[in-house]
VEXGUPA-436845 format. One record per residue (C-alpha): z, y, x. Coordinates in Angstrom, 2 decimals, padded with zeros to 5 digits. Layout:
VEXGUPA-436845
<site w="Z" v="Y" u="X"/>
...
This chain:
VEXGUPA-436845
<site w="-060.90" v="-130.33" u="-100.41"/>
<site w="-058.39" v="-128.37" u="-101.26"/>
<site w="-058.29" v="-124.41" u="-101.39"/>
<site w="-055.32" v="-124.87" u="-099.06"/>
<site w="-057.59" v="-127.37" u="-096.24"/>
<site w="-060.46" v="-125.18" u="-096.75"/>
<site w="-058.05" v="-121.91" u="-096.15"/>
<site w="-056.83" v="-123.85" u="-093.02"/>
<site w="-060.51" v="-125.11" u="-091.91"/>
<site w="-061.63" v="-121.40" u="-092.95"/>
<site w="-058.90" v="-119.52" u="-090.75"/>
<site w="-060.20" v="-121.84" u="-087.46"/>
<site w="-063.63" v="-121.00" u="-087.50"/>
<site w="-063.39" v="-117.48" u="-088.81"/>
<site w="-061.20" v="-116.55" u="-085.38"/>
<site w="-063.02" v="-117.45" u="-082.73"/>
<site w="-065.80" v="-115.97" u="-084.70"/>
<site w="-064.46" v="-113.04" u="-084.93"/>
<site w="-063.03" v="-112.84" u="-081.22"/>
<site w="-066.45" v="-113.54" u="-080.70"/>
<site w="-068.38" v="-110.69" u="-082.22"/>
<site w="-065.11" v="-108.68" u="-080.71"/>
<site w="-065.92" v="-109.39" u="-077.09"/>
<site w="-069.75" v="-108.70" u="-078.22"/>
<site w="-069.31" v="-105.06" u="-079.20"/>
<site w="-066.86" v="-104.65" u="-076.36"/>
<site w="-069.63" v="-105.67" u="-073.85"/>
<site w="-071.73" v="-103.04" u="-076.05"/>
<site w="-069.70" v="-100.24" u="-076.25"/>
<site w="-069.53" v="-100.60" u="-072.18"/>
<site w="-073.11" v="-101.17" u="-071.00"/>
<site w="-074.04" v="-098.00" u="-073.52"/>
<site w="-075.68" v="-095.38" u="-071.67"/>
<site w="-074.27" v="-095.82" u="-068.36"/>
<site w="-074.50" v="-092.89" u="-066.24"/>
<site w="-073.02" v="-092.31" u="-062.65"/>
<site w="-069.60" v="-090.47" u="-062.47"/>
<site w="-069.21" v="-088.71" u="-058.93"/>
<site w="-071.21" v="-091.46" u="-057.26"/>
<site w="-072.56" v="-090.07" u="-053.76"/>
<site w="-075.94" v="-091.83" u="-053.09"/>
<site w="-077.16" v="-093.04" u="-049.43"/>
<site w="-080.09" v="-094.36" u="-048.06"/>
<site w="-079.79" v="-097.14" u="-045.58"/>
<site w="-083.08" v="-097.65" u="-043.48"/>
<site w="-084.94" v="-096.91" u="-041.00"/>
<site w="-087.93" v="-094.33" u="-041.17"/>
<site w="-090.32" v="-096.28" u="-038.82"/>
<site w="-090.98" v="-098.75" u="-041.98"/>
<site w="-094.26" v="-097.42" u="-042.80"/>
<site w="-093.07" v="-097.06" u="-046.78"/>
<site w="-093.64" v="-093.37" u="-048.06"/>
<site w="-092.72" v="-091.95" u="-051.19"/>
<site w="-095.16" v="-091.23" u="-053.84"/>
C-alpha cells in the first residue's frame, strides 16, 4: 500500500473511533454524580399495605 492509501484507510477508521470515544466521555460526564435538582418527592400508596419502614 502507498502512503496515501494508508492515510485514507486510517482516516476512515479513526473518524468513527474518535466519535465513539467522544460519546463515551459525553455519557460519563452526564452521569457523573447525578443529584436531584430541586426535585419534589411524592410517595404513592396506601398505608394499609402492611409495609413499615425500618
